N, C-alpha and C positions, 0 to 999 in steps of 0.2 A: 818850341815846347812851352806849354802854359805853366806858369809858376804861381806860387801862393801870392806873390806880389801882384800879379795880374788880377787875381780874384779880389784882392783888397782894393785895387784901383777901380775895378768894375763896380764894386758896391759902395766905395767911398768910406772905408773903415781902415783900421790899422792891420798890419800883418798879424799881430798878436791876437786881435779879435777874431780874425779868420781862423787861426790855429785853434783857438778855444772853441769856436763854433763847430769845426770839423771833428774835434775830438771830444765834444760834449763836456768841456771844462769851462770854468770861469762863469762870470755873471753876465752872459750875453742875453739880451732881450729876445723873446720868442720871434718878434718880427724881424730883427736883425739876423738872427740865426737862419730864419727861413730864406731871407734874401741872399745870404751867403751860400747856403746849400744850393739854391736854385742857380746862382751864378756859377758855382763850381761845376754843376752838372751841365749847364749851357756851354761853358768853356772847355768841358771835358778835362777838368783838372784832376790829377791824381798825384799823391806824394812821389818824390823822386825814387828811382829804382833802388838805390842803396838803402834808403830809409825803409822802403817796403820790404826788402829782403831781411833787414834786421828785425822788423816787426814779425815777419813770418817765422823766423827762427825762434823768436821769443814766445809767440802765442800758439802756433801750430794748431789753429782752430778753424772750424768750418761752421758757418751759420746755417740754421734751419729756419726759414721764414714760415712761421706757424702762428697765424693770427688768432690767438686764443679767444679774445673777447667776441669775435664773430662766430665762434664755434662752440661756446660753452653750452648752448642750448640746441646744437644741431649734431654734426657728425664728429664731435670732438673725441668721442671714445675710440672710433676707428682710426682717426688721424693720430690719436695718442699712440696707438699701436705702431703706426708708421714712424712716428718720432722715435719710439723705442728701438725699432728695427734699424733706422738710420744711424742712431747714436751707437748702437752695438757694432755696426759695420765700420763706422768711423773709428771707433776704438780699436778695432782690428788693425786698421792702418796706422794707428798711433796718433790720431787727431782728437782734440777736444771738441766738444759740441757747445755752440752758443745758440740758445733759443731766442729768436726774434719774435716775441709774442704780442707785439702791439697790434691793434686793429688794422685791417687793410687800409682803412681811410686815413691812418696816421702817416702820411707820406713823409713828413719832415723827419720823423724818427728813423724810418727806413733809409732815407737819403743820407742821414747822418751816419748810420752804420756803414753804408757802402763807401761814403766819401772818406771816412776815417781809416779805412783799410785795416780794421781790427780783426778781420777774418781773411783766410786765404781763398775761400770760395763759398758758394751758397747753394743749398738745396731749397727750392721754392715749392711750397705746398699750396693747395687750395687755389689753383690757377684760374684766373679769369679769362674771358674771351679777349678782352683788350686790357691786358695786365700792365700797368704802368711800371711795375718792377723790372720787366724785361728790358726796355730801353735804358733804364737807369743803370742796370748791371752792365749792359753793353757799353754805355758811355764811359764807365769807369774801368772797363776792361777786366771785370772780375769774372773768373770762371764760375759757371752755374749750370745746374741741371734742373729741369722742371719735373715735378711729380704731377703731371696733368698736361693739358694742352691749351694753347690760345687758338684763335681763329686762324691766324697766320703763323705757321710754325717753321717757315723757311729758315734754315741755318740754326735751328734750336735743337739742343739735346733734350729728350724727354722720355719718361716712362709713364705709361697710362694704362687704364683698362679700356676696353672697347665698349663704352657705355651705350653707343648707338645700337650696336648689334645685340647687346644684352637686353635693352629695352624692347627691341624689335622681337626677339625670341620670346621674351616674357609675355608680351602682348599677344603674340600669335598663339601661345599656349592657352591663354584664357579664352581667346576667340574659338579655339578648337573644341573647347568643352561647352560652348554655347553662350558665353557672355557677349553682350552687345553694348552695354554701358559700362565702360571701364575708366577708372580714374588714373591719371598719371600723377604720381606723387614725387615731387622733388624736395630734397632735404635742404636745398640752398637756392638762392635766386638764380634766375635764368642767365645771368652773366657768368656763372660758374660753368666751366667747360663741360664737366660731367653731367650737370643738370640739363644744359643746352643740348648736348648730343643725345642724351636719353630721350628727350622730347622728340627729337628728329626720328629716332628709331620707333617710338610709339606711334607717331603720325604715319610713318611708312607702313607699319602693320595694319593700321586702320584703313589706309587708302587701298591696300591690296585686297582687303575684305569688303571694300565698298561701304565702309562705315564712316559717317561724318565725324570730323574733328570738331569738338565743342570746347570753347574756353572754360565753360563752367565745370568741366571735368578735369581741369588742371589745378592741382593743389600744391602750392609751394609753402611748406611749413616744416619746421624742425621736427625730427622724429622723437620728441619727448613724450612721456606717457599721456599727457592731456591731449596733445595733438593726435596721437595715434588712436586714442579712444574716440575722438571726434570722427576720424576716418572710418572707424569700425561701425559708426551709426548708419552709414550708407546714404547720406544726403549730400548732393552736390551744392555748389555755391548758389544755384538758382532754385534750390529747394526740391529738385527732382531726385529720384532715387537712382542709385547705381548698384551693381552687384559684385564688382571686383576692383582691385587696385594693383597697379604696376608700380614698383618702387625699386630704386637702386640702393644697394648697400655694399660697401667695400668689404664688409665682414658680415656675412649673412647670419651666422650664429649669434654674434654679439648684439645686433640691432633688432633682429626679428624673431628670435627664438623664445621669447618669454611671454606667455599668455597673460601673466599678471600685469603687463604693460598695456593690456587692452588691444593688442595688435599681433598676437602670436597665434599659433595653431590652436584652433578650437575656441578662440576668444570671441568670435562673432560669426554671423552668417556670411560675411564678406569674404570672398576668396582672394588670396593674395599671391601674386607672382613676383618674386624678388630676384634681382640679378646682382652679381658682385663677384668677388674673387677671394680665394683663400691662400693666395700666393703673395701676401704682403711682404714677407721677408725676402722672397726672390726679387720682387720689384725694388725694394730698398737697397738690396745688395748690388743690383745692377746699376742703380743710380749713383751710389757712392763710388763704385769701382770706376765708372766713367768719369766722375768728377775728379777723382784722384789722378787719373791718367791725364786729364786736361791740366790740372794744377802742376803736374810734374813735366808738362810740355812733351808728353809722349805722343807721337803722331798716330792718330787713329781716325778712322772714318767717323762721321757724325752718327750718333746713336738716336734712333727714333723707334721705340719699342712699344707695341700694343700687346697687352695681355688679354687673352680671351676671358669671358665671364662664364659663370655658372648660373643656372636658373633653378630656383626652387619654387614649387607651387604648394601653397598651404590650403 
């Protein structure tokens, strides 16, 4: 069994320094803290079982990995509803909520949170195709549930919407009424699971209609008013015109219903097909219930649940 002494020996520092780094205390330099956290993950070090149980009884907390800096200008409104729904369900089970709001790129802070074992489990939002948080959580044997999917989901518990099918149906709906130049709008980069899968659905619908896929018609930008107004102008990246937009929204009414944003019903001549879900609280409840079962070591089959999407055409 790996001990804190092994981590200290690996890095060449004192046990006290390792303890401070893992718990976010003391005056440990950023470089030393990073090396300690990396060594702890590499050696698969976790505090001893007795200490962990004491921490659990004291904190009774669950972390929600919610990278706010990455989302302030994108889908933060919808994900904010998810956070509220998750916190509400956690409260039902008697757990406090700890928001891990650092940017996705701030790996050291996330590693520190996991290594310090200050939460009993984690709900991970805004999941990437190759999400570094997954192997870290596994290394430290921390229970977790994904709100989204990676490319490889073997052995993972997740709740997600079927973005591929949603984008496929939305694109088909626009093709059916005569549109041939259709933009695919992604609110986040293509490493995001839902953006990536939405693009696959969009491409599938185009292929079935014998329409060419064109990179110029893929727009990855946050759905803030200025960006939505630009989409409403109907000009692709190469300067050519398009007549319709397919976009994914986890909450259709919240992100697409306001004409004053320049992207709602009647705001332009561009027709919009949006796909998303209105079952946020159902999804959050399912994720939390599964996580609680895992944290309590209740034997259950792995949970992998896809929620169907709704399509609205404006």
